[in-house]
N, C-alpha and C positions, 0 to 999 in steps of 0.2 A: 456483455450483450448475449442474447440467445437464451438466457435463463427463463424468459417468459414466452418464448415462442420464436422460431427462426425468423419470422418476418416482423417481429415487434421492434419498432425504432425508439430512440430516446424520446421522441415527441409523443408516441403512444404511451410510453411509461410515465412521462411527466403528467400528461392529462389524467391518466388513471390515478396517479398519486394525488392530484388535485381533487379528484372525486372523493378520495378517502379523507380529505381534510388538510392535506399538506399545503403550504403556501409558497414556499421557495425551495429551490433545489440546487445543489452544488455537486459537481462531479468530484469524487474523492481523489481522482488522479491529479487534481489541482494540488492537493496536499502532497502527493507523491512528487510532483514537480518541485515543490519547495524543498522536500526532503533530499531529492537527488542532488540539487545544487549545494545544500548544506553538507551532505555527506562527502561530496567531492571536495569541498573546502576543508572539511575535517580531516579527510585522508591525506591531502597534500600537506597540510600544516602540522599533522601529528605523526603520521606513519612514515612518510618519506623523509622526514627530518630525524627519525629515530626516537622521538619522544614516546611513541607507542610501538610495540613490536608488530602489531597487526590491529585491524579494526573489524569488529563484529556488527553487522547490521542489527536493527532492533524492531523493524516493522512487523515481524511475525511474533506475536506474544508467546506462542508455545516454544519457539526457538529461544527467545530471550530468557524465558523462565527456566528452560533446560540449562542454558549456560550458567545462569546465576545460582541455580540449585546444586548442580553436580560439579561445577568448575568455579567455585566461589573466588578463586584467586584470579579469575579473568574478568571480574566485574568492571574493572577500569577500562577494559577493551570493548565492552558493550557500548555501542554508540548511545549518546545522550540526546541526539537529535530527535525532533518530534516525529511520530509516526504519521503516515498520510491521514489516518482517521483524526488524530488530535490536531494536526496542522489545519485541516479543513474545518474542524469544529471551532477552533479558536478564531479562524478567519471569519466564520459566520457570526460568532459572538461579538467580535470586534465591530462588525457592520450592524448587527441586530442584537444589542445587549440583552433585551428581554425575551429573545427567542428560546424555544425548546428545540434541541438539536437531536435528531434521530439518525443514527448511522444505520444504513442498509447494506448488507454485504454477505459474503459466503461463509464467514468465519464465526463459529460459536465462541471461540476463545476471546473474541473482541468484547464480549460481555464482561469478562473478567478484567480486561485492560481498562474498560470504562469505569470500572468500580475501584481501581487502584487509588489509594490515598497518597502514595509517594509522588505521583505526577497528576496534576489537575488535567483531566481529559476534556472538560467542557462538553462532553457528550452525555445527554440526559437519558437516552434510550438506545438500545441496540436491537435490531431485528434481522434475522437472516432472510435470504431470498425465499427459502422454503416457507418461512412464516409470513412473509409478505404475500406469497401466492395463496396461502390460506385465507388471508384477509381479503384478497380479491374475490376468491371463491365465495366466502361468506357474504360478501355484498353483492354477488352476482355481476361483478365487473368484467366485461369482455373487453380486453385491451385493444383489440382490433377496431372497436367502435369509438375509440377516443383518440384524439390527436391535438396536441397543443400547437400554438402558433410558432413557438420557438423551442429550441432544444436545450440541453444543459450547457453549462459554461464550457468553453473550448480548451481542454487540457492538451498536453503534447503527447506524441507517440511514446516518449520516454516514460512519462508518468503512467500512461495506460498500460505499459508492459510490465509494470510491478506485479500484475495479477498472476503471472505464471513463473514458474521456477526459472531462475537465471535472469529474469527480467530486471530485478533490482540492481544486481551487480553490473549488468549490461548498461543500465541507464547511468549509473554513477561513473562507470568507466568512460563512457562517451562524453560525459560532462567534463571529466578530467582532461581527456584528449583535446576537447574543443577550447576549454578556457584556461588550461594550464599546459600550453604546448611545450614539449620537451621533457615533461615529467612522465617517467615510467610508471605504469600502474599494473599491479598484479591482482587478478581476481580469482576467487574460487567460490563454489557454491555447493550446497548439500540440500537434499530434499528428503523428507521422512525422517522421523526422530532417530532411527538407527544410524542412518548416514550422518545426521547432524552430530550425534555423539562421537562417531569416528573422526570427523573433521575437527572437533574440539579437542579430542585426545591428541591428534596430530599437532594442533596449535600449542597445546600445553608443553610438548617436548621440543618446541622450536622448529617444527617442520613447515610452519606456514608464515614464518616472519616476512614482513613486507607486504602481506596480502590484505585485500578487502575481502572479508568472508561473508557471503550471504547464506543464511539458513532459513529453510521453510519447513515447518512441522509437517505439512501434508505433502505426500509425493505428488508432484505436479504443481505445487504452489497453492495460492489462494483459490484458484479455480477448482481445486479439489476439496475445498472446505466442507465441513459437515452440514452446512446449511444451504447447499446448492441444489438445483433442480434438474441439471442435465449431466450427461457423462463428461469426463475430463477432456477426451479428445475433441468433442464438439465444442466445449467451452474454449479450449485453446485456440481452435480455428477461428472462432468468433472474435476472440480478443485480438489475435494476430491480424485479422482483417481490419479491425478498428485502429490498431497501431499503424498498419501500412497506409490506411486512408486518412490518417491525421495530417492536417494542413501544416502543423508545427511539429518538428521532430525533436527538438531539445528545448528545455526551458531557458529563459534569459537569465544571465548571470546576476542581474539586479535583484532577483528573488532572494539572494543571501542577505539582502539589507532589510528584509521584512522582520519586524520585531513582534514575535508572538509568545515568548516565554514569560 
Protein backbone atom coordinates (compact mmCIF):
# COMPACT_ATOMS: atom_id res chain seq x y z
CA UNK A 1 0.00 0.00 0.00
CA UNK A 2 1.03 3.60 -0.44
CA UNK A 3 2.52 3.00 -3.88
CA UNK A 4 -0.25 5.00 -5.56
CA UNK A 5 -0.79 7.67 -2.91
CA UNK A 6 -0.96 7.83 0.88
CA UNK A 7 -4.75 7.84 0.98
CA UNK A 8 -5.39 5.28 -1.75
CA UNK A 9 -7.20 2.25 -0.35
CA UNK A 10 -7.52 -1.27 -1.77
CA UNK A 11 -11.04 -0.31 -2.86
CA UNK A 12 -9.72 2.66 -4.83
CA UNK A 13 -7.11 0.47 -6.48
CA UNK A 14 -9.56 -2.31 -7.28
CA UNK A 15 -11.99 0.08 -8.98
CA UNK A 16 -9.19 1.74 -10.95
CA UNK A 17 -7.99 -1.66 -12.15
CA UNK A 18 -11.53 -2.48 -13.24
CA UNK A 19 -11.49 0.73 -15.26
CA UNK A 20 -8.36 -0.58 -17.02
CA UNK A 21 -10.19 -3.79 -17.90
CA UNK A 22 -9.27 -6.23 -15.13
CA UNK A 23 -12.12 -8.43 -13.94
CA UNK A 24 -11.01 -10.09 -10.69
CA UNK A 25 -8.36 -9.42 -8.07
CA UNK A 26 -6.39 -11.55 -5.65
CA UNK A 27 -4.02 -10.35 -2.95
CA UNK A 28 -0.65 -12.03 -3.55
CA UNK A 29 -0.24 -12.28 0.21
CA UNK A 30 -2.70 -15.18 -0.05
CA UNK A 31 0.03 -17.06 -1.90
CA UNK A 32 2.47 -16.01 0.80
CA UNK A 33 0.14 -17.51 3.41
CA UNK A 34 0.19 -20.80 1.51
CA UNK A 35 3.97 -20.56 1.27
CA UNK A 36 4.50 -19.81 4.96
CA UNK A 37 2.59 -22.93 5.99
CA UNK A 38 4.39 -25.06 3.38
CA UNK A 39 7.83 -23.74 4.37
CA UNK A 40 7.14 -24.35 8.07
CA UNK A 41 6.22 -27.96 7.27
CA UNK A 42 9.29 -28.29 5.04
CA UNK A 43 11.63 -26.92 7.71
CA UNK A 44 10.27 -29.15 10.47
CA UNK A 45 10.32 -32.31 8.35
CA UNK A 46 13.62 -31.77 6.57
CA UNK A 47 15.93 -29.53 8.62
CA UNK A 48 15.07 -30.40 12.21
CA UNK A 49 15.32 -34.09 11.32
CA UNK A 50 18.80 -33.62 9.86
CA UNK A 51 17.81 -34.59 6.32
CA UNK A 52 18.88 -31.11 5.15
CA UNK A 53 21.57 -29.02 6.88
CA UNK A 54 19.59 -25.80 6.33
CA UNK A 55 16.80 -24.42 4.15
CA UNK A 56 17.00 -21.44 1.78
CA UNK A 57 13.82 -19.55 0.93
CA UNK A 58 13.00 -19.19 -2.76
CA UNK A 59 10.42 -16.39 -3.02
CA UNK A 60 13.01 -13.79 -4.16
CA UNK A 61 14.12 -14.77 -7.70
CA UNK A 62 17.36 -12.76 -7.50
CA UNK A 63 18.39 -14.54 -4.29
CA UNK A 64 17.44 -17.95 -5.65
CA UNK A 65 19.37 -17.37 -8.89
CA UNK A 66 22.40 -16.15 -6.92
CA UNK A 67 22.40 -19.30 -4.81
CA UNK A 68 21.99 -21.64 -7.77
CA UNK A 69 24.60 -19.92 -9.94
CA UNK A 70 27.40 -19.27 -7.46
CA UNK A 71 26.71 -22.06 -4.96
CA UNK A 72 25.53 -24.94 -7.18
CA UNK A 73 26.24 -27.48 -4.44
CA UNK A 74 23.41 -25.87 -2.43
CA UNK A 75 20.70 -26.43 -5.04
CA UNK A 76 19.04 -29.10 -2.90
CA UNK A 77 18.76 -26.65 -0.01
CA UNK A 78 16.83 -24.07 -2.07
CA UNK A 79 13.16 -24.53 -1.21
CA UNK A 80 11.00 -26.11 -3.88
CA UNK A 81 7.81 -24.66 -2.40
CA UNK A 82 5.81 -22.35 -4.65
CA UNK A 83 6.56 -18.64 -4.46
CA UNK A 84 3.67 -16.33 -3.46
CA UNK A 85 3.29 -15.18 -7.07
CA UNK A 86 3.07 -18.71 -8.45
CA UNK A 87 0.86 -20.05 -5.64
CA UNK A 88 -1.60 -17.20 -6.18
CA UNK A 89 -1.55 -17.62 -9.96
CA UNK A 90 -2.23 -21.34 -9.71
CA UNK A 91 -5.08 -20.68 -7.30
CA UNK A 92 -6.60 -18.33 -9.87
CA UNK A 93 -6.11 -20.77 -12.75
CA UNK A 94 -7.69 -23.52 -10.66
CA UNK A 95 -10.78 -21.37 -10.11
CA UNK A 96 -10.76 -19.71 -13.54
CA UNK A 97 -9.00 -22.04 -16.03
CA UNK A 98 -9.41 -19.72 -19.02
CA UNK A 99 -8.25 -16.56 -17.28
CA UNK A 100 -5.19 -14.48 -18.12
CA UNK A 101 -3.20 -13.79 -14.96
CA UNK A 102 -1.29 -10.55 -14.50
CA UNK A 103 1.07 -10.20 -11.54
CA UNK A 104 1.40 -6.61 -10.32
CA UNK A 105 4.23 -5.91 -7.90
CA UNK A 106 7.47 -4.10 -7.09
CA UNK A 107 9.89 -6.60 -8.61
CA UNK A 108 11.33 -6.53 -12.13
CA UNK A 109 12.97 -9.94 -11.59
CA UNK A 110 9.51 -11.51 -11.38
CA UNK A 111 9.34 -11.09 -15.15
CA UNK A 112 12.14 -13.65 -15.44
CA UNK A 113 10.52 -15.93 -12.87
CA UNK A 114 7.29 -15.93 -14.86
CA UNK A 115 9.22 -16.97 -17.99
CA UNK A 116 11.05 -19.91 -16.43
CA UNK A 117 10.46 -23.23 -18.11
CA UNK A 118 11.61 -25.35 -15.16
CA UNK A 119 8.61 -24.31 -13.06
CA UNK A 120 5.18 -23.61 -14.56
CA UNK A 121 4.32 -20.17 -13.26
CA UNK A 122 0.76 -19.84 -14.58
CA UNK A 123 1.49 -16.10 -14.81
CA UNK A 124 0.76 -14.66 -18.24
CA UNK A 125 2.05 -11.12 -17.71
CA UNK A 126 4.07 -9.20 -15.11
CA UNK A 127 3.92 -5.45 -14.62
CA UNK A 128 5.53 -3.35 -11.90
CA UNK A 129 3.89 -0.69 -9.76
CA UNK A 130 5.76 1.91 -11.80
CA UNK A 131 4.39 0.49 -15.05
CA UNK A 132 0.88 0.35 -13.62
CA UNK A 133 1.09 4.00 -12.60
CA UNK A 134 2.10 4.83 -16.18
CA UNK A 135 -1.02 3.00 -17.39
CA UNK A 136 -3.20 5.00 -15.00
CA UNK A 137 -1.57 8.21 -16.21
CA UNK A 138 -2.03 7.29 -19.87
CA UNK A 139 -5.75 6.67 -19.31
CA UNK A 140 -6.15 9.76 -17.08
CA UNK A 141 -7.37 7.61 -14.21
CA UNK A 142 -7.46 9.46 -10.89
CA UNK A 143 -7.60 6.73 -8.25
CA UNK A 144 -9.21 9.04 -5.69
CA UNK A 145 -12.33 9.19 -7.87
CA UNK A 146 -12.84 5.42 -7.98
CA UNK A 147 -13.99 3.10 -5.21
CA UNK A 148 -15.17 -0.49 -5.45
CA UNK A 149 -17.86 -1.98 -3.22
CA UNK A 150 -15.48 -4.56 -1.78
CA UNK A 151 -11.75 -4.86 -1.17
CA UNK A 152 -9.30 -7.62 -2.08
CA UNK A 153 -9.34 -11.10 -0.57
CA UNK A 154 -8.34 -11.01 3.09
CA UNK A 155 -4.82 -12.36 3.61
CA UNK A 156 -3.12 -12.61 7.01
CA UNK A 157 -0.56 -10.36 8.62
CA UNK A 158 2.04 -13.10 8.17
CA UNK A 159 1.58 -13.21 4.41
CA UNK A 160 1.49 -9.45 4.07
CA UNK A 161 4.77 -9.15 5.96
CA UNK A 162 6.61 -10.99 3.17
CA UNK A 163 7.05 -7.61 1.47
CA UNK A 164 9.90 -6.38 3.69
CA UNK A 165 13.22 -7.93 4.67
CA UNK A 166 12.92 -10.40 7.52
CA UNK A 167 9.19 -10.80 7.02
CA UNK A 168 9.40 -14.16 5.27
CA UNK A 169 11.54 -15.76 7.97
CA UNK A 170 9.37 -14.20 10.67
CA UNK A 171 6.17 -15.59 9.14
CA UNK A 172 7.62 -19.09 8.83
CA UNK A 173 9.07 -18.96 12.35
CA UNK A 174 5.70 -17.97 13.81
CA UNK A 175 3.97 -20.77 11.89
CA UNK A 176 6.46 -23.30 13.26
CA UNK A 177 5.95 -22.05 16.82
CA UNK A 178 2.16 -22.11 16.46
CA UNK A 179 1.68 -25.43 14.70
CA UNK A 180 4.74 -27.40 15.82
CA UNK A 181 5.04 -26.56 19.53
CA UNK A 182 8.28 -27.69 21.10
CA UNK A 183 10.24 -27.51 17.84
CA UNK A 184 13.19 -25.14 18.01
CA UNK A 185 13.51 -22.93 14.96
CA UNK A 186 16.60 -20.96 13.99
CA UNK A 187 16.22 -18.17 11.47
CA UNK A 188 18.60 -15.86 9.65
CA UNK A 189 18.13 -13.37 6.85
CA UNK A 190 20.20 -11.27 4.47
CA UNK A 191 19.22 -8.33 2.29
CA UNK A 192 21.13 -7.00 -0.70
CA UNK A 193 23.13 -9.30 -2.96
CA UNK A 194 26.43 -8.65 -1.18
CA UNK A 195 25.01 -9.71 2.18
CA UNK A 196 23.22 -12.62 0.53
CA UNK A 197 26.51 -13.87 -0.87
CA UNK A 198 28.12 -13.60 2.57
CA UNK A 199 25.44 -15.65 4.29
CA UNK A 200 25.60 -18.30 1.56
CA UNK A 201 29.37 -18.50 2.05
CA UNK A 202 28.81 -19.07 5.77
CA UNK A 203 26.24 -21.75 5.02
CA UNK A 204 28.67 -23.46 2.66
CA UNK A 205 31.21 -23.98 5.44
CA UNK A 206 28.66 -25.22 7.95
CA UNK A 207 28.15 -22.01 9.93
CA UNK A 208 24.38 -21.88 9.31
CA UNK A 209 23.38 -25.48 9.97
CA UNK A 210 19.89 -25.86 11.35
CA UNK A 211 18.78 -22.49 10.02
CA UNK A 212 15.96 -21.30 7.86
CA UNK A 213 17.71 -18.66 5.75
CA UNK A 214 15.78 -15.88 4.04
CA UNK A 215 17.46 -13.92 1.28
CA UNK A 216 16.27 -10.72 -0.37
CA UNK A 217 18.13 -9.36 -3.39
CA UNK A 218 17.06 -5.77 -2.68
CA UNK A 219 18.17 -4.05 0.55
CA UNK A 220 14.92 -3.64 2.44
CA UNK A 221 13.16 -6.48 0.66
CA UNK A 222 10.45 -6.41 -2.01
CA UNK A 223 9.39 -2.90 -0.97
CA UNK A 224 12.73 -1.72 -2.41
CA UNK A 225 12.20 -3.37 -5.78
CA UNK A 226 13.14 -1.67 -9.04
CA UNK A 227 9.50 -1.12 -9.98
CA UNK A 228 8.32 0.80 -6.92
CA UNK A 229 6.93 4.34 -6.76
CA UNK A 230 7.81 5.51 -3.25
CA UNK A 231 10.86 5.53 -0.90
CA UNK A 232 11.65 2.39 1.09
CA UNK A 233 10.95 3.89 4.52
CA UNK A 234 7.48 5.06 3.49
CA UNK A 235 6.71 1.73 1.88
CA UNK A 236 7.78 -0.22 4.97
CA UNK A 237 5.65 1.96 7.23
CA UNK A 238 2.61 1.38 5.03
CA UNK A 239 3.12 -2.37 4.90
CA UNK A 240 3.67 -2.56 8.66
CA UNK A 241 0.40 -0.69 9.19
CA UNK A 242 -1.33 -3.21 6.93
CA UNK A 243 0.24 -6.12 8.83
CA UNK A 244 -0.72 -4.69 12.22
CA UNK A 245 -4.27 -3.99 11.06
CA UNK A 246 -4.83 -7.49 9.66
CA UNK A 247 -7.74 -9.30 11.30
CA UNK A 248 -5.94 -12.63 10.93
CA UNK A 249 -2.33 -12.91 12.09
CA UNK A 250 -1.38 -16.42 10.92
CA UNK A 251 -2.66 -18.61 8.07
CA UNK A 252 -4.53 -21.81 9.03
CA UNK A 253 -2.54 -25.03 8.99
CA UNK A 254 -5.11 -26.54 6.61
CA UNK A 255 -3.49 -24.57 3.78
CA UNK A 256 -0.76 -27.23 3.61
CA UNK A 257 -3.37 -29.58 2.18
CA UNK A 258 -3.95 -27.39 -0.90
CA UNK A 259 -2.69 -29.14 -4.03
CA UNK A 260 -1.32 -26.64 -6.54
CA UNK A 261 1.74 -28.42 -7.98
